[in-house]
VOMIZA-41301 format. One record per residue: residue in three letters; x, y, z of N, C-alpha, C, O in turn. Coordinates in steps of 0.02 Angstrom, whole numbers, padded with zeros to 5 digits, always signed. Example, Ala and Ser with C-alpha at 12.3 -4.5 7.8 and 13.67 -1.06 7.14 Angstrom:
<atoms>
Ala+00660-00284+00390+00615-00225+00390+00660-00165+00390+00712-00166+00423;Ser+00642-00112+00354+00684-00053+00357+00645+00002+00394+00670+00057+00402;
</atoms>
This chain:
<atoms>
Unk+00960-00606+00704+00996-00629+00644+01008-00572+00596+01065-00563+00574;Unk+00957-00533+00579+00962-00480+00529+00898-00482+00486+00867-00534+00478;Unk+00880-00425+00460+00835-00422+00402+00872-00382+00349+00883-00322+00356;Unk+00893-00416+00296+00931-00386+00242+00887-00384+00179+00860-00435+00158;Unk+00880-00325+00150+00839-00316+00090+00881-00284+00034+00921-00239+00046;Unk+00870-00309-00026+00894-00275-00087+00836-00272-00135+00810-00324-00155;Unk+00816-00212-00154+00760-00204-00200+00784-00170-00264+00816-00117-00261;Unk+00767-00200-00320+00787-00174-00386+00725-00147-00421+00681-00185-00440;Unk+00722-00081-00428+00665-00047-00459+00681-00033-00532+00728+00004-00548;Unk+00643-00062-00577+00651-00052-00649+00594-00009-00674+00536-00024-00663;Unk+00612+00047-00707+00561+00093-00732+00542+00079-00804+00513+00027-00819;Unk+00558+00126-00848+00537+00120-00917+00579+00069-00956+00555+00040-01005;Unk+00642+00058-00935+00685+00010-00969+00740-00013-00921+00742+00008-00864;Unk+00784-00056-00945+00834-00087-00903+00892-00041-00886+00937-00060-00849;Unk+00891+00020-00912+00939+00071-00890+00907+00119-00839+00942+00156-00805;Unk+00842+00117-00835+00805+00160-00788+00794+00119-00724+00739+00094-00711;Unk+00846+00113-00684+00846+00067-00627+00876+00101-00565+00926+00137-00570;Unk+00845+00089-00509+00872+00108-00444+00874+00047-00399+00827+00007-00398;Unk+00929+00038-00363+00936-00018-00317+00940+00010-00246+00978+00056-00232;Unk+00899-00017-00202+00898+00004-00132+00922-00053-00087+00898-00110-00093;Unk+00969-00038-00044+00992-00085+00008+00965-00061+00075+00964-00001+00089;Unk+00944-00108+00118+00922-00091+00185+00938-00149+00232+00934-00207+00212;Unk+00955-00134+00294+00967-00186+00345+00964-00154+00414+00978-00095+00422;Unk+00947-00195+00463+00951-00173+00532+01023-00182+00556+01065-00207+00519;Unk+01037-00162+00618+01105-00167+00644+01112-00217+00702+01167-00226+00727;Unk+01060-00248+00722+01063-00290+00783+01102-00354+00771+01090-00390+00723;Unk+01149-00367+00815+01186-00430+00817+01163-00468+00879+01168-00443+00935;Unk+01138-00529+00869+01114-00571+00924+01161-00631+00931+01178-00663+00882;Unk+01180-00645+00993+01223-00702+01006+01195-00741+01064+01182-00714+01118;Unk+01186-00806+01054+01157-00850+01105+01091-00822+01130+01076-00821+01190;Unk+01051-00799+01081+00983-00775+01093+00980-00711+01134+00928-00695+01163;Unk+01036-00674+01138+01038-00612+01174+01071-00558+01131+01111-00572+01088;Unk+01052-00495+01145+01082-00439+01110+01157-00438+01123+01179-00445+01180;Unk+01196-00429+01070+01269-00428+01077+01298-00360+01057+01341-00333+01092;Unk+01274-00332+01000+01303-00269+00976+01259-00241+00921+01215-00275+00894;Unk+01271-00178+00904+01243-00148+00844+01300-00137+00795+01348-00103+00809;Unk+01293-00168+00736+01345-00161+00685+01313-00150+00617+01261-00179+00601;Unk+01346-00110+00577+01321-00097+00509+01328-00160+00467+01377-00197+00474;Unk+01278-00174+00425+01277-00235+00385+01273-00223+00310+01276-00270+00271;Unk+01266-00161+00289+01265-00145+00218+01317-00090+00204+01327-00045+00245;Unk+01350-00095+00145+01405-00050+00129+01405-00034+00055+01395-00079+00014;Unk+01416+00029+00036+01426+00045-00034+01493+00017-00059+01541+00011-00020;Unk+01495+00002-00123+01558-00016-00157+01565+00034-00213+01547+00020-00270;Unk+01592+00093-00199+01589+00149-00247+01623+00135-00313+01598+00156-00365;Unk+01679+00100-00312+01716+00090-00374+01681+00043-00422+01702+00037-00480;Unk+01629+00009-00400+01589-00034-00444+01518-00008-00453+01477-00041-00485;Unk+01503+00050-00424+01434+00075-00422+01387+00020-00398+01339+00002-00432;Unk+01403-00005-00339+01368-00064-00313+01363-00059-00237+01387-00011-00206;Unk+01332-00109-00208+01328-00115-00136+01334-00188-00115+01328-00233-00157;Unk+01345-00198-00051+01350-00266-00023+01319-00266+00046+01325-00217+00083;Unk+01287-00321+00064+01260-00330+00131+01267-00402+00152+01271-00447+00110;Unk+01268-00414+00218+01275-00482+00242+01221-00499+00293+01191-00454+00323;Unk+01210-00564+00302+01165-00589+00354+01193-00654+00382+01236-00685+00351;Unk+01168-00674+00439+01190-00737+00469+01253-00729+00509+01253-00692+00559;Unk+01306-00763+00489+01368-00764+00526+01394-00693+00539+01403-00654+00492;Unk+01407-00677+00602+01426-00608+00620+01501-00599+00630+01524-00543+00638;Unk+01540-00654+00631+01611-00651+00643+01649-00692+00592+01621-00738+00561;Unk+01712-00675+00582+01757-00715+00541+01815-00738+00585+01850-00696+00615;Unk+01825-00803+00590+01877-00829+00634+01847-00862+00696+01786-00872+00700;Unk+01890-00879+00742+01868-00914+00803+01868-00866+00862+01916-00829+00873;Unk+01814-00866+00899+01811-00825+00959+01858-00853+01012+01868-00914+01015;Unk+01888-00810+01054+01873-00739+01062+01912-00692+01017+01908-00631+01025;Unk+01950-00720+00970+01992-00678+00927+01961-00665+00858+01996-00643+00813;Unk+01898-00680+00851+01865-00671+00786+01859-00597+00768+01856-00554+00812;Unk+01856-00583+00703+01846-00515+00678+01773-00506+00661+01744-00547+00626;Unk+01741-00452+00686+01671-00440+00666+01664-00438+00590+01706-00409+00555;Unk+01611-00468+00565+01601-00470+00493+01600-00401+00463+01624-00391+00407;Unk+01572-00352+00498+01570-00284+00472+01640-00257+00460+01652-00223+00410;Unk+01686-00270+00505+01756-00247+00497+01790-00286+00441+01826-00257+00400;Unk+01780-00352+00440+01811-00394+00389+01788-00373+00319+01827-00369+00273;Unk+01723-00359+00313+01695-00342+00248+01719-00272+00226+01732-00262+00167;Unk+01725-00226+00272+01751-00160+00256+01822-00165+00228+01839-00132+00179;Unk+01863-00207+00259+01931-00217+00235+01932-00250+00166+01971-00232+00123;Unk+01887-00299+00157+01883-00333+00093+01866-00284+00037+01896-00286-00017;Unk+01818-00240+00049+01799-00190-00001+01859-00146-00019+01871-00133-00078;Unk+01895-00123+00031+01954-00080+00019+02008-00117-00020+02037-00089-00067;Unk+02021-00179-00001+02077-00216-00031+02063-00239-00102+02109-00257-00139;Unk+01999-00239-00123+01982-00264-00189+01960-00208-00236+01918-00217-00279;Unk+01989-00149-00227+01971-00091-00266+01990-00098-00340+01966-00060-00382;Unk+02032-00148-00356+02050-00158-00426+02000-00202-00464+02008-00212-00524;Unk+01949-00228-00430+01898-00268-00464+01860-00223-00513+01842-00166-00496;Unk+01847-00248-00573+01814-00208-00624+01745-00233-00641+01706-00199-00675;Unk+01728-00293-00618+01662-00321-00632+01631-00347-00567+01666-00372-00523;Unk+01565-00342-00563+01531-00367-00504+01543-00442-00494+01553-00465-00438;Unk+01542-00479-00550+01553-00551-00545+01622-00567-00517+01629-00613-00477;Unk+01673-00530-00539+01740-00540-00512+01742-00527-00437+01772-00565-00399;Unk+01710-00473-00417+01707-00454-00346+01673-00509-00306+01697-00529-00253;Unk+01616-00535-00331+01578-00586-00295+01618-00651-00290+01617-00684-00238;Unk+01653-00669-00343+01693-00731-00340+01754-00723-00295+01774-00771-00262;Unk+01783-00664-00294+01838-00652-00247+01812-00658-00175+01845-00687-00132;Unk+01752-00632-00163+01722-00637-00096+01712-00710-00077+01729-00731-00022;Unk+01686-00749-00124+01677-00821-00112+01743-00853-00092+01746-00890-00043;Unk+01795-00840-00131+01860-00871-00118+01889-00850-00050+01915-00892-00013;Unk+01884-00786-00035+01910-00761+00029+01873-00792+00088+01904-00811+00138;Unk+01807-00796+00083+01768-00825+00137+01784-00898+00147+01789-00922+00203;Unk+01792-00934+00092+01807-01005+00098+01873-01017+00134+01882-01068+00167;Unk+01920-00969+00127+01983-00976+00162+01982-00949+00233+02018-00974+00276;Unk+01941-00897+00245+01943-00862+00310+01895-00890+00362+01911-00888+00422;Unk+01838-00916+00341+01788-00940+00389+01801-01013+00405+01804-01054+00360;Unk+01810-01029+00469+01823-01099+00488+01766-01146+00466+01708-01126+00463;Unk+01784-01207+00450+01735-01256+00427+01680-01265+00479+01621-01271+00462;Unk+01698-01267+00543+01648-01276+00596+01597-01220+00597+01538-01232+00612;Unk+01618-01159+00581+01572-01103+00578+01525-01109+00518+01466-01094+00523;Unk+01553-01132+00462+01512-01137+00401+01458-01190+00408+01401-01179+00388;Unk+01475-01248+00436+01426-01302+00438+01375-01294+00494+01327-01333+00498;Unk+01385-01244+00537+01338-01235+00592+01300-01168+00589+01258-01155+00632;Unk+01314-01126+00538+01282-01061+00534+01261-01045+00462+01301-01055+00416;Unk+01199-01020+00453+01183-00992+00387+01221-00927+00377+01229-00888+00424;Unk+01244-00915+00317+01284-00855+00304+01276-00836+00231+01279-00879+00187;Unk+01265-00772+00218+01256-00751+00149+01269-00677+00138+01272-00638+00185;Unk+01277-00660+00074+01295-00591+00054+01256-00573-00009+01252-00612-00057;Unk+01227-00512-00009+01198-00483-00069+01250-00437-00100+01277-00393-00066;Unk+01264-00446-00163+01307-00400-00201+01267-00377-00261+01250-00417-00305;Unk+01251-00312-00264+01209-00287-00318+01234-00220-00343+01260-00180-00305;Unk+01226-00210-00408+01247-00148-00439+01238-00152-00514+01194-00188-00538;Unk+01280-00116-00551+01272-00112-00623+01335-00136-00658+01391-00119-00639;Unk+01325-00177-00710+01383-00202-00747+01408-00150-00796+01384-00094-00797;Unk+01457-00168-00836+01488-00121-00881+01442-00098-00937+01456-00048-00970;Unk+01387-00134-00949+01337-00113-00998+01281-00072-00965+01232-00055-00999;Unk+01288-00058-00901+01237-00020-00866+01176-00060-00847+01123-00032-00833;Unk+01181-00127-00847+01125-00170-00829+01132-00194-00757+01188-00207-00735;Unk+01077-00199-00721+01081-00218-00651+01095-00293-00642+01070-00335-00680;Unk+01135-00308-00592+01151-00377-00575+01142-00387-00500+01152-00340-00460;Unk+01123-00448-00481+01119-00467-00410+01155-00533-00401+01133-00585-00425;Unk+01211-00530-00365+01252-00589-00351+01239-00611-00279+01240-00570-00233;Unk+01227-00675-00270+01211-00703-00204+01265-00753-00185+01272-00805-00216;Unk+01303-00736-00133+01356-00779-00106+01330-00809-00041+01309-00772+00003;Unk+01332-00876-00035+01304-00907+00026+01330-00977+00035+01359-01007-00010;Unk+01319-01003+00096+01336-01073+00112+01273-01114+00125+01275-01165+00158;Unk+01217-01091+00098+01151-01119+00113+01125-01158+00053+01127-01134-00003;Unk+01102-01219+00066+01075-01261+00012+01008-01236-00013+00999-01229-00074;Unk+00961-01223+00033+00894-01203+00012+00857-01172+00070+00882-01169+00127;Unk+00797-01149+00056+00755-01117+00107+00685-01147+00104+00658-01158+00050;Unk+00657-01161+00162+00588-01185+00169+00549-01131+00205+00552-01126+00266;Unk+00511-01091+00167+00477-01032+00193+00528-00985+00224+00563-00950+00188;Unk+00533-00983+00290+00581-00937+00321+00639-00973+00354+00679-00941+00388;Unk+00645-01039+00345+00699-01077+00377+00752-01096+00325+00736-01119+00271;Unk+00815-01086+00344+00870-01108+00302+00885-01182+00316+00885-01203+00374;Unk+00896-01219+00263+00906-01291+00269+00972-01310+00234+00982-01293+00176;Unk+01015-01344+00270+01077-01368+00242+01132-01316+00239+01133-01275+00193;Unk+01178-01318+00288+01234-01272+00290+01295-01308+00262+01318-01357+00291;Unk+01321-01283+00208+01377-01315+00173+01443-01296+00205+01448-01248+00244;Unk+01495-01334+00188+01561-01319+00214+01599-01273+00166+01660-01265+00171;Unk+01562-01241+00120+01593-01194+00074+01540-01144+00051+01480-01158+00054;Unk+01564-01087+00027+01521-01037-00003+01518-01047-00078+01566-01070-00109;Unk+01460-01031-00108+01455-01031-00181+01416-00969-00202+01384-00937-00161;Unk+01419-00954-00267+01392-00890-00290+01352-00900-00355+01370-00940-00398;Unk+01297-00862-00361+01257-00861-00422+01236-00789-00436+01232-00748-00390;Unk+01223-00774-00500+01193-00710-00518+01120-00724-00532+01104-00763-00577;Unk+01075-00692-00493+01005-00712-00494+00958-00663-00527+00900-00680-00541;Unk+00980-00601-00541+00934-00553-00571+00939-00554-00647+00891-00574-00681;Unk+00995-00531-00675+00999-00523-00747+00992-00589-00784+00962-00591-00838;Unk+01020-00642-00756+01019-00707-00790+00956-00747-00777+00943-00797-00812;Unk+00915-00726-00728+00857-00767-00711+00794-00724-00701+00747-00728-00741;Unk+00793-00684-00647+00731-00651-00627+00710-00594-00672+00650-00579-00677;Unk+00758-00561-00706+00739-00507-00752+00695-00533-00808+00650-00498-00831;Unk+00707-00594-00830+00667-00625-00882+00601-00651-00855+00548-00642-00885;Unk+00605-00683-00796+00545-00714-00767+00495-00662-00742+00435-00670-00751;Unk+00520-00609-00709+00476-00566-00670+00473-00494-00694+00427-00457-00677;Unk+00522-00472-00733+00523-00403-00757+00501-00398-00829+00476-00346-00851;Unk+00509-00452-00867+00490-00452-00937+00546-00431-00984+00533-00413-01041;Unk+00608-00434-00960+00667-00419-01002+00681-00478-01048+00686-00535-01025;Unk+00687-00464-01113+00696-00519-01160+00769-00534-01176+00784-00578-01216;Unk+00815-00497-01146+00886-00509-01157+00913-00473-01218+00973-00476-01231;Unk+00870-00439-01255+00892-00404-01316+00875-00330-01310+00920-00288-01307;Unk+00811-00314-01310+00789-00245-01304+00793-00222-01231+00780-00262-01185;Unk+00809-00160-01220+00810-00133-01152+00740-00121-01125+00731-00116-01064;Unk+00691-00117-01169+00623-00101-01148+00592-00157-01107+00606-00216-01118;Unk+00551-00137-01058+00513-00185-01018+00439-00166-01022+00423-00109-01036;Unk+00394-00215-01010+00322-00201-01019+00295-00146-00975+00253-00106-00996;Unk+00319-00143-00913+00293-00094-00865+00342-00089-00806+00381-00135-00796;Unk+00340-00034-00768+00384-00029-00710+00370-00085-00660+00312-00100-00644;Unk+00423-00114-00635+00416-00168-00586+00474-00167-00537+00526-00135-00549;Unk+00465-00203-00482+00517-00209-00432+00529-00282-00416+00482-00321-00409;Unk+00593-00301-00412+00611-00367-00388+00650-00360-00323+00700-00325-00321;Unk+00626-00392-00271+00658-00388-00206+00690-00453-00185+00666-00508-00202;Unk+00745-00447-00148+00780-00504-00119+00785-00492-00045+00805-00438-00023;Unk+00767-00543-00005+00767-00536+00067+00801-00596+00099+00794-00652+00074;Unk+00837-00584+00153+00870-00638+00189+00877-00619+00262+00868-00562+00282;Unk+00895-00671+00301+00900-00663+00373+00837-00689+00406+00810-00741+00386;Unk+00813-00654+00456+00749-00671+00488+00695-00635+00448+00680-00577+00461;Unk+00667-00669+00399+00622-00637+00352+00548-00644+00371+00504-00625+00333;Unk+00534-00671+00431+00465-00682+00450+00425-00617+00450+00369-00615+00424;Unk+00453-00564+00480+00418-00500+00482+00406-00472+00413+00354-00442+00400;Unk+00454-00482+00368+00446-00458+00300+00391-00498+00264+00350-00469+00229;Unk+00390-00563+00274+00339-00605+00243+00269-00586+00267+00222-00583+00227;Unk+00263-00572+00331+00197-00558+00360+00174-00487+00343+00115-00477+00326;Unk+00219-00438+00347+00197-00369+00350+00211-00326+00289+00177-00276+00280;Unk+00260-00344+00247+00284-00295+00198+00230-00272+00150+00219-00212+00142;Unk+00195-00319+00118+00143-00300+00071+00084-00269+00107+00051-00223+00081;Unk+00070-00294+00167+00015-00265+00205+00030-00192+00224-00015-00150+00222;Unk+00092-00178+00243+00111-00110+00258+00105-00065+00197+00081-00008+00202;Unk+00126-00090+00139+00116-00052+00078+00043-00034+00068+00026+00023+00053;Unk-00001-00084+00078-00072-00073+00067-00100-00019+00112-00140+00023+00091;Unk-00080-00020+00176-00106+00029+00225-00074+00097+00214-00108+00148+00209;Unk-00007+00099+00212+00028+00163+00210+00016+00201+00145+00009+00262+00146;Unk+00013+00165+00089+00002+00199+00025-00069+00229+00021-00081+00277-00015;Unk-00115+00200+00058-00182+00230+00062-00179+00297+00099-00212+00345+00080;Unk-00138+00299+00152-00128+00363+00186-00098+00414+00139-00120+00472+00135;Unk-00046+00393+00103-00010+00440+00060-00051+00461-00001-00033+00509-00035;Unk-00105+00427-00013-00150+00448-00067-00199+00502-00046-00234+00530-00089;Unk-00202+00518+00018-00247+00570+00042-00219+00638+00022-00158+00647+00018;Unk-00262+00687+00010-00239+00751-00018-00193+00790+00027-00152+00830+00003;Unk-00197+00780+00093-00153+00818+00138-00093+00777+00162-00061+00796+00211;Unk-00078+00721+00128-00019+00681+00145+00032+00686+00088+00014+00696+00030;Unk+00095+00680+00106+00150+00686+00058+00157+00621+00019+00162+00568+00049;Unk+00159+00625-00047+00166+00565-00089+00240+00550-00101+00284+00590-00085;Unk+00253+00491-00129+00322+00470-00144+00339+00492-00215+00307+00471-00263;Unk+00391+00533-00220+00409+00560-00286+00482+00549-00303+00499+00538-00361;Unk+00525+00553-00254+00597+00551-00266+00629+00489-00236+00598+00454-00197;Unk+00691+00476-00255+00727+00419-00226+00733+00426-00150+00721+00377-00115;Unk+00751+00485-00124+00751+00491-00050+00684+00477-00018+00681+00451+00038;Unk+00629+00492-00054+00562+00476-00028+00555+00400-00020+00531+00376+00031;Unk+00576+00362-00071+00570+00290-00069+00618+00260-00017+00600+00211+00016;Unk+00677+00288-00009+00722+00266+00044+00689+00275+00112+00689+00229+00154;Unk+00662+00334+00123+00629+00350+00187+00571+00303+00200+00561+00280+00256;Unk+00532+00288+00148+00474+00244+00154+00496+00173+00172+00467+00142+00216;Unk+00548+00148+00138+00574+00082+00153+00601+00078+00224+00589+00030+00260;Unk+00638+00129+00244+00666+00131+00311+00611+00132+00363+00616+00098+00415;Unk+00557+00169+00351+00502+00173+00398+00469+00106+00407+00453+00086+00463;Unk+00458+00069+00352+00429+00002+00358+00475-00045+00396+00452-00084+00438;Unk+00540-00041+00383+00588-00082+00421+00585-00065+00495+00588-00109+00538;Unk+00580-00001+00511+00578+00020+00582+00514-00005+00616+00517-00024+00675;Unk+00458-00007+00580+00397-00034+00609+00405-00108+00625+00383-00131+00678;Unk+00435-00146+00579+00446-00217+00592+00493-00226+00650+00482-00268+00693;Unk+00547-00187+00652+00595-00192+00707+00562-00176+00774+00577-00208+00824;Unk+00517-00128+00774+00482-00110+00836+00439-00167+00861+00435-00179+00921;Unk+00406-00203+00815+00366-00261+00836+00411-00314+00867+00393-00344+00918;Unk+00468-00327+00836+00515-00376+00864+00539-00354+00933+00540-00394+00979;Unk+00559-00291+00939+00585-00267+01002+00532-00270+01058+00548-00282+01116;Unk+00470-00258+01039+00416-00255+01088+00390-00324+01108+00374-00336+01166;Unk+00385-00370+01059+00348-00431+01071+00388-00496+01062+00367-00548+01087;Unk+00444-00495+01027+00481-00557+01015+00524-00574+01075+00561-00531+01100;Unk+00519-00635+01099+00558-00655+01159+00632-00659+01145+00673-00652+01191;Unk+00650-00670+01082+00721-00669+01062+00726-00622+01002+00725-00644+00945;Unk+00731-00557+01016+00727-00508+00963+00790-00510+00919+00845-00494+00942;Unk+00780-00531+00856+00837-00538+00810+00842-00480+00761+00888-00479+00720;Unk+00796-00434+00764+00796-00375+00721+00787-00313+00765+00744-00313+00809;Unk+00826-00261+00753+00820-00202+00795+00849-00140+00762+00893-00144+00720;Unk+00822-00083+00783+00848-00019+00758+00918-00006+00787+00936-00035+00839;Unk+00957+00037+00753+00939+00078+00695+00939+00040+00630+00966-00016+00625;Unk+00908+00070+00580+00905+00042+00513+00950+00083+00467+00947+00144+00466;Unk+00991+00048+00428+01032+00081+00377+01001+00072+00308+00971+00020+00294;Unk+01010+00122+00266+00981+00117+00198+01021+00162+00151+01044+00216+00171;Unk+01031+00139+00090+01059+00182+00038+01036+00157-00030+01013+00100-00036;Unk+01043+00199-00080+01021+00180-00148+01079+00190-00197+01125+00228-00185;Unk+01073+00154-00253+01122+00158-00308+01082+00171-00371+01033+00137-00385;Unk+01103+00221-00409+01068+00240-00470+01111+00224-00530+01172+00232-00529;Unk+01079+00200-00582+01115+00182-00643+01143+00245-00676+01106+00291-00691;Unk+01208+00247-00688+01238+00306-00720+01216+00315-00792+01223+00369-00820;Unk+01189+00261-00823+01166+00265-00892+01092+00280-00897+01064+00284-00951;Unk+01060+00287-00839+00987+00297-00839+00967+00368-00859+00908+00383-00862;
</atoms>
């Protein structure tokens, strides 16, 4: 299916922010490996990124367009978008017209759109056809896509301590969003942090200091999870290679 991650790291204030996108490339069809395709893409003109999980094609097979190709075209064609929210709502509208109803009601499908708004504040827009989630299972596939902004309007207040007025936050924190086959992430992510960071605390091990260091660390954890799936899962839905990139706030 995919393991798609978007992590928003907030440092001293709401302008001191880095966003990391990561995803595997494995496409599984009918419980078998089908292809390796990129699932995360920068959106340079918005200082943002986008990633997808679930539905891998747009249209009806055998003439369907791979979602990676469709999304690349969408990014290019919407270069005049000036706000993340506009971009996310355009995506919603395009998907509702392009994806057949039968595909929507039978497949979970979603998109992470994250970056910085015109005030330099981080936003996370979630476009999906999914009603809700029960642990790691998606429940209720709608016949349409809908969109919400979940970080600045909700989670920044709940989990980061942003009061909506001052840029200051109580302490550095990270808010992560995960979708796809998230079982490996649920089981291993924090445990891997606990083990690996103990290694990196040893005097002869390299510590994490720069954004590329954190990208490399995130990619390594993703690769470990993918390796477990490839080695032991009877229907491996996550697999290498892993793609990763970061977005830095220009006002930070």
